[in-house]
N, CA, C and O of each residue as an XYZ file, in Angstrom:
496
protein
N     -23.171     57.441    -25.482
C     -22.450     58.828    -25.759
C     -21.857     59.470    -24.250
O     -20.941     60.282    -24.122
N     -22.688     58.832    -23.162
C     -22.258     59.487    -21.802
C     -20.672     59.192    -21.287
O     -20.023     59.923    -20.538
N     -20.300     58.126    -21.798
C     -18.712     57.756    -21.593
C     -17.737     58.629    -22.376
O     -16.681     59.027    -21.883
N     -18.137     58.911    -23.625
C     -17.041     59.987    -24.269
C     -16.541     61.349    -23.699
O     -15.377     61.743    -23.763
N     -17.683     62.068    -23.081
C     -16.919     63.273    -22.424
C     -15.926     62.671    -21.327
O     -14.734     62.927    -21.501
N     -16.237     61.992    -20.347
C     -15.467     61.273    -19.371
C     -14.230     60.768    -19.735
O     -13.273     60.991    -18.994
N     -14.077     60.086    -20.811
C     -12.960     59.367    -21.494
C     -11.935     60.879    -21.890
O     -10.876     61.272    -21.401
N     -12.680     61.359    -22.814
C     -11.758     62.760    -23.127
C     -11.280     63.494    -22.184
O     -10.151     63.969    -22.306
N     -12.087     63.741    -21.004
C     -11.695     64.467    -19.920
C     -10.486     63.729    -19.172
O      -9.520     64.425    -18.859
N     -10.479     62.434    -18.883
C      -9.542     61.772    -18.273
C      -8.211     61.788    -19.217
O      -7.116     61.991    -18.694
N      -8.334     61.568    -20.630
C      -7.122     61.785    -21.402
C      -6.637     63.122    -21.433
O      -5.413     63.242    -21.472
N      -7.277     64.068    -21.425
C      -6.775     65.533    -21.336
C      -5.875     65.648    -19.878
O      -4.765     66.174    -19.784
N      -6.578     65.077    -18.881
C      -5.641     65.067    -17.592
C      -4.423     64.389    -17.588
O      -3.454     64.926    -17.051
N      -4.301     63.007    -18.237
C      -3.199     62.615    -18.223
C      -2.228     63.373    -19.443
O      -1.005     63.312    -19.326
N      -2.692     63.905    -20.319
C      -1.627     64.393    -21.415
C      -0.975     65.844    -20.425
O       0.205     66.174    -20.308
N      -2.032     66.413    -19.896
C      -1.735     67.754    -18.977
C      -0.399     67.450    -18.065
O       0.652     68.090    -18.105
N      -0.704     66.288    -17.215
C       0.365     65.583    -16.270
C       1.779     65.541    -17.179
O       2.854     66.016    -16.814
N       1.519     64.869    -18.433
C       2.841     64.386    -18.997
C       3.524     65.424    -19.499
O       4.746     65.280    -19.511
N       3.004     66.625    -20.001
C       3.465     67.716    -20.507
C       4.046     68.895    -19.644
O       5.102     69.507    -19.803
N       2.958     69.067    -18.573
C       3.347     70.084    -17.377
C       4.444     69.837    -16.258
O       5.241     70.625    -15.749
N       4.227     68.510    -16.045
C       4.961     67.987    -14.826
C       6.197     67.161    -15.403
O       6.002     65.989    -15.725
N       7.394     67.700    -15.538
C       8.493     67.002    -15.782
C       8.860     65.524    -14.913
O       9.126     64.465    -15.482
N       8.822     65.666    -13.788
C       9.118     64.587    -12.874
C       8.180     63.288    -13.315
O       8.566     62.122    -13.391
N       6.854     63.792    -13.582
C       6.021     62.646    -14.090
C       6.522     62.242    -15.452
O       6.659     61.028    -15.606
N       6.766     62.877    -16.280
C       7.291     62.495    -17.753
C       8.523     61.486    -17.324
O       8.544     60.291    -17.618
N       9.495     62.141    -16.612
C      10.864     61.317    -16.210
C      10.365     59.709    -15.585
O      10.820     58.639    -15.988
N       9.635     59.833    -14.833
C       9.335     58.548    -14.267
C       8.493     57.520    -15.317
O       8.685     56.307    -15.388
N       7.690     58.153    -15.969
C       6.763     57.512    -16.966
C       7.920     56.913    -17.905
O       7.998     55.691    -18.025
N       8.877     57.813    -18.613
C       9.859     57.478    -19.497
C      10.451     56.187    -18.956
O      10.362     55.131    -19.584
N      11.052     56.291    -17.789
C      12.027     54.970    -17.321
C      11.161     53.829    -16.892
O      11.796     52.836    -16.539
N       9.763     53.734    -16.838
C       9.253     52.763    -16.865
C       9.015     52.080    -18.173
O       9.161     50.871    -18.353
N       8.600     53.032    -19.157
C       7.979     52.532    -20.626
C       9.357     51.980    -21.469
O       9.389     50.924    -22.100
N      10.504     52.958    -21.329
C      11.330     52.665    -22.289
C      12.567     52.609    -21.571
O      12.853     53.476    -20.746
N      13.465     51.455    -21.884
C      14.790     51.178    -21.336
C      15.787     51.541    -22.443
O      16.209     50.803    -23.333
N      16.135     53.084    -22.160
C      17.083     53.739    -23.183
C      18.549     53.732    -22.195
O      18.681     53.868    -20.978
N      19.485     53.528    -23.211
C      20.936     53.719    -22.686
C      21.007     55.197    -21.997
O      20.264     56.128    -22.306
N      21.914     55.239    -21.125
C      22.274     56.734    -20.415
C      23.570     56.975    -20.705
O      24.438     56.102    -20.682
N      23.786     58.309    -21.024
C      25.169     58.841    -21.349
C      25.620     59.298    -19.812
O      24.974     60.054    -19.087
N      26.677     58.762    -19.542
C      27.152     59.009    -18.249
C      28.510     59.596    -18.196
O      29.460     59.187    -18.862
N      28.546     60.817    -17.159
C      29.856     61.170    -17.168
C      30.558     61.127    -15.803
O      30.022     61.696    -14.853
N      31.550     60.583    -15.674
C      32.547     60.537    -14.421
C      33.582     61.294    -14.431
O      34.354     61.111    -15.372
N      33.902     62.264    -13.514
C      35.020     63.082    -13.428
C      35.643     62.996    -12.091
O      35.040     62.615    -11.088
N      36.941     63.387    -12.127
C      37.576     63.374    -10.620
C      39.094     63.275    -10.817
O      39.733     63.531    -11.837
N      39.553     62.834     -9.581
C      41.335     62.577     -9.788
C      41.865     61.312     -9.549
O      41.411     60.555     -8.691
N      42.837     61.044    -10.297
C      43.449     59.776     -9.847
C      44.737     59.898     -9.095
O      45.760     60.331     -9.624
N      44.666     59.508     -7.851
C      45.830     59.574     -6.873
C      46.505     58.293     -6.813
O      45.830     57.264     -6.771
N      48.124     58.242     -6.800
C      48.487     57.554     -6.552
C      49.601     57.348     -5.032
O      50.417     58.156     -4.588
N      49.279     56.125     -4.573
C      50.129     56.065     -2.922
C      51.503     55.732     -3.325
O      51.809     54.925     -4.202
N      52.221     56.359     -2.675
C      53.625     56.249     -2.420
C      54.357     56.344     -1.119
O      54.040     57.168     -0.261
N      55.286     55.540     -0.989
C      55.777     55.804      0.597
C      56.974     56.519      0.575
O      57.961     56.259     -0.114
N      56.807     57.588      1.501
C      58.085     58.618      1.547
C      59.125     58.242      2.424
O      58.956     57.323      3.227
N      60.224     58.890      2.343
C      61.249     58.479      3.246
C      61.068     58.327      4.553
O      61.823     57.613      5.212
N      59.984     59.019      5.117
C      59.609     58.758      6.470
C      58.966     57.531      6.826
O      58.905     57.089      7.973
N      58.459     56.965      5.737
C      57.629     55.887      6.004
C      56.258     55.612      5.967
O      55.640     54.552      6.062
N      55.803     57.098      5.766
C      54.182     57.390      5.658
C      53.967     57.309      4.173
O      54.851     57.350      3.318
N      52.676     57.189      3.982
C      52.029     57.458      2.581
C      51.807     58.608      2.422
O      51.363     59.387      3.265
N      52.173     58.892      1.021
C      51.962     60.199      0.534
C      50.947     59.942     -0.805
O      51.143     58.908     -1.443
N      50.001     60.746     -1.188
C      49.065     60.524     -2.284
C      49.591     61.568     -3.185
O      49.730     62.701     -2.726
N      49.909     61.312     -4.449
C      50.250     62.301     -5.557
C      49.479     61.977     -6.792
O      49.166     60.842     -7.152
N      49.208     63.093     -7.401
C      48.331     62.781     -8.868
C      49.051     61.872     -9.784
O      50.260     62.073     -9.902
N      48.552     60.976    -10.405
C      48.949     59.794    -11.297
C      48.540     60.437    -12.650
O      47.368     60.467    -13.023
N      49.477     60.901    -13.296
C      49.316     61.251    -14.828
C      49.467     60.387    -15.779
O      50.412     59.614    -15.620
N      48.784     60.254    -16.808
C      48.908     59.195    -17.752
C      48.321     57.925    -17.271
O      48.580     56.888    -17.881
N      47.523     57.913    -16.187
C      46.614     56.540    -16.008
C      45.423     56.590    -17.010
O      44.844     57.525    -17.564
N      45.276     55.264    -17.038
C      43.947     54.812    -18.012
C      42.830     54.537    -17.377
O      42.733     53.659    -16.519
N      41.923     55.267    -17.756
C      40.526     55.042    -17.040
C      39.745     54.405    -18.011
O      39.776     54.890    -19.142
N      39.069     53.447    -17.810
C      37.983     52.433    -18.894
C      36.772     52.276    -18.173
O      36.749     51.855    -17.016
N      35.595     52.655    -18.930
C      34.460     52.186    -18.503
C      33.540     52.476    -19.485
O      33.504     53.484    -20.189
N      32.549     51.210    -19.488
C      31.366     51.067    -20.753
C      32.211     51.036    -22.107
O      31.797     51.621    -23.109
N      33.191     50.459    -22.096
C      33.888     50.179    -23.615
C      34.684     51.458    -23.783
O      35.416     51.423    -24.773
N      34.745     52.793    -22.941
C      35.267     54.090    -23.435
C      36.577     54.096    -22.411
O      36.780     53.506    -21.350
N      37.411     55.063    -23.229
C      38.631     55.153    -22.482
C      39.183     56.471    -22.375
O      38.991     57.219    -23.334
N      39.880     56.930    -21.322
C      40.382     58.234    -21.188
C      41.695     58.285    -20.343
O      41.989     57.210    -19.822
N      42.413     59.174    -20.145
C      43.777     59.275    -19.475
C      43.679     60.479    -18.818
O      43.081     61.473    -19.230
N      44.452     60.331    -17.491
C      44.581     61.388    -16.763
C      45.291     62.370    -17.165
O      46.256     62.038    -17.854
N      45.128     63.665    -16.944
C      46.205     64.919    -17.222
C      47.190     64.944    -15.978
O      47.112     64.285    -14.942
N      48.100     65.845    -16.343
C      49.324     65.759    -15.649
C      48.935     66.019    -14.025
O      49.535     65.424    -13.129
N      47.879     66.962    -13.773
C      47.332     67.152    -12.450
C      46.619     65.923    -12.016
O      46.230     65.930    -10.848
N      46.378     64.894    -12.715
C      45.534     63.569    -12.239
C      44.073     63.639    -12.415
O      43.303     62.722    -12.131
N      43.754     64.731    -12.879
C      42.300     64.941    -13.327
C      41.782     64.235    -14.490
O      42.438     64.250    -15.532
N      40.452     63.495    -14.404
C      39.978     62.922    -15.650
C      38.652     63.260    -16.039
O      38.007     64.036    -15.334
N      38.130     62.734    -17.153
C      36.622     63.200    -17.256
C      36.358     61.896    -18.138
O      37.154     61.687    -19.053
N      35.361     61.047    -17.949
C      35.128     59.701    -18.825
C      33.676     60.152    -18.895
O      33.031     60.703    -18.003
N      33.286     59.820    -20.104
C      31.912     59.876    -20.702
C      31.624     58.334    -21.561
O      32.203     57.921    -22.565
N      30.809     57.853    -20.971
C      30.377     56.639    -21.752
C      28.872     56.396    -21.796
O      28.098     57.251    -21.367
N      28.467     55.295    -22.284
C      27.011     55.089    -22.619
C      26.828     53.783    -21.588
O      27.800     53.057    -21.381
N      25.565     53.520    -20.964
C      25.354     52.451    -20.232
C      23.765     52.410    -19.836
O      23.122     53.350    -19.370
N      23.297     51.120    -20.127
C      22.008     51.032    -19.505
C      21.947     50.656    -18.202
O      20.826     50.644    -17.694
N      22.886     50.343    -17.534
C      22.903     50.278    -16.136
C      23.343     51.581    -15.244
O      24.152     52.352    -15.758
N      22.891     51.835    -14.046
C      23.407     52.915    -13.590
C      24.011     52.652    -12.288
O      24.600     53.579    -11.733
N      23.932     51.362    -11.657
C      24.544     50.791    -10.526
C      25.429     49.864    -10.854
O      25.387     49.334    -11.964
N      26.296     49.561     -9.990
C      27.466     48.717     -9.996
C      28.229     48.421    -11.322
O      28.364     47.314    -11.841
N      28.681     49.563    -11.754
C      29.290     49.504    -13.000
C      30.839     49.648    -13.129
O      31.368     50.711    -12.802
N      31.511     48.693    -13.556
C      33.024     48.501    -13.490
C      33.627     49.284    -14.119
O      33.310     49.418    -15.301
N      34.770     50.128    -13.536
C      35.258     51.093    -14.091
C      36.992     50.399    -13.875
O      37.298     50.098    -12.721
N      37.891     50.211    -14.829
C      39.166     49.694    -14.612
C      40.098     50.968    -14.704
O      39.883     51.890    -15.491
N      41.076     50.925    -13.883
C      42.194     51.910    -14.034
C      43.381     51.306    -13.994
O      43.556     50.360    -13.226
N      44.360     51.760    -14.805
C      45.532     51.129    -15.316
C      46.735     52.213    -15.050
O      46.686     53.170    -15.822
N      47.631     52.231    -14.255
C      48.850     52.751    -14.055
C      50.072     52.190    -14.022
O      50.504     51.901    -12.906
N      50.780     51.949    -15.021
C      52.135     51.401    -15.179
C      51.666     49.818    -15.017
O      50.810     49.394    -15.793
N      52.140     49.086    -14.169
C      51.739     47.799    -14.001
C      50.770     47.335    -12.918
O      50.458     46.188    -12.596
N      50.355     48.566    -12.416
C      49.196     48.272    -11.454
C      47.751     48.625    -12.320
O      47.563     49.463    -13.202
N      46.748     47.564    -11.651
C      45.345     47.946    -12.387
C      44.489     47.600    -11.032
O      44.817     46.687    -10.274
N      43.500     48.334    -10.852
C      42.483     48.245    -10.180
C      40.930     48.193    -10.772
O      40.565     48.780    -11.790
N      40.194     47.465    -10.021
C      38.570     47.840    -10.739
C      38.040     48.091     -9.590
O      38.218     47.554     -8.497
N      37.197     49.177     -9.999
C      36.150     49.924     -8.884
C      34.842     49.534     -9.178
O      34.806     48.709    -10.092
N      33.758     49.843     -8.720
C      32.571     49.651     -9.092
C      31.837     51.033     -8.557
O      32.039     51.466     -7.423
N      30.976     51.661     -9.497
C      30.543     52.882     -9.258
C      29.066     52.951     -9.360
O      28.462     52.108    -10.023
N      28.431     53.939     -8.721
C      26.838     53.516     -8.914
C      26.589     55.472     -9.164
O      27.198     56.372     -8.585
N      25.736     55.561     -9.983
C      25.171     56.740    -10.358
C      23.819     57.019     -9.692
O      22.902     56.200     -9.759
N      23.696     58.354     -8.957
C      22.337     58.430     -8.365
C      21.240     58.422     -9.247
O      21.417     58.493    -10.463
N      20.037     58.336     -8.700
C      18.999     58.285     -9.595
C      18.769     59.724    -10.244
O      18.788     60.771     -9.597
N      18.536     59.615    -11.698
C      18.135     60.687    -12.477
C      19.049     61.853    -12.509
O      18.656     63.004    -12.698
N      20.606     61.425    -12.268
C      21.502     61.922    -12.511
C      22.380     61.512    -13.253
O      22.737     60.363    -12.997
N      23.051     62.167    -14.369
C      24.215     61.334    -15.230
C      25.624     61.910    -14.949
O      26.510     61.631    -15.757
N      25.872     62.571    -14.042
C      27.101     63.066    -13.323
C      27.712     62.606    -12.240
O      26.870     62.432    -11.358
N      28.962     62.279    -11.834
C      29.465     61.665    -10.938
C      30.758     61.869    -10.574
O      31.669     61.289    -11.164
N      30.976     62.711     -9.567
C      32.454     63.145     -9.172
C      33.030     61.960     -8.193
O      32.628     61.792     -7.042
N      34.158     61.067     -8.915
C      34.674     59.932     -7.920
C      36.475     60.196     -8.131
O      37.112     60.052     -9.175
N      36.939     60.576     -6.914
C      38.191     60.226     -6.876
C      38.812     58.806     -6.688
O      38.397     58.120     -5.754
N      39.738     58.343     -7.482
C      40.464     57.055     -7.426
C      41.754     57.078     -6.964
O      42.654     57.757     -7.459
N      41.872     56.253     -5.904
C      43.345     56.122     -5.338
C      43.697     54.583     -5.953
O      42.906     53.642     -6.021
N      45.145     54.601     -6.390
C      45.950     53.554     -6.630
C      46.825     53.191     -5.622
O      47.658     54.035     -5.292
N      46.818     51.991     -4.992
C      47.298     51.604     -3.843
C      48.842     51.328     -4.307
O      49.672     50.931     -3.489
């Protein structure tokens, strides 16, 4: 009988930490469960083009296709895009960008405990 109160006290302390401290709950969840994350990547797609002076200009690339995690979106007329996809990984995620005959693959890393990333993409 002497161990039961100590065990109950310990269990109540652990439950208090899980409920009251969100950071502890997130860390515990990440270690116990490997759930996929809904990630959002936004930014602008820019296309490089040589002007008549011989210098490189960057202009918004409208209609570019951005693919990641099996999901696809298109850039708007101002080059902006927003791609939402589901992934278990948070690092080294391949994102493919098509514009006309040009195609590039970039790898993105999402910050820990953040599901949002702002990334501008430049098509050479």
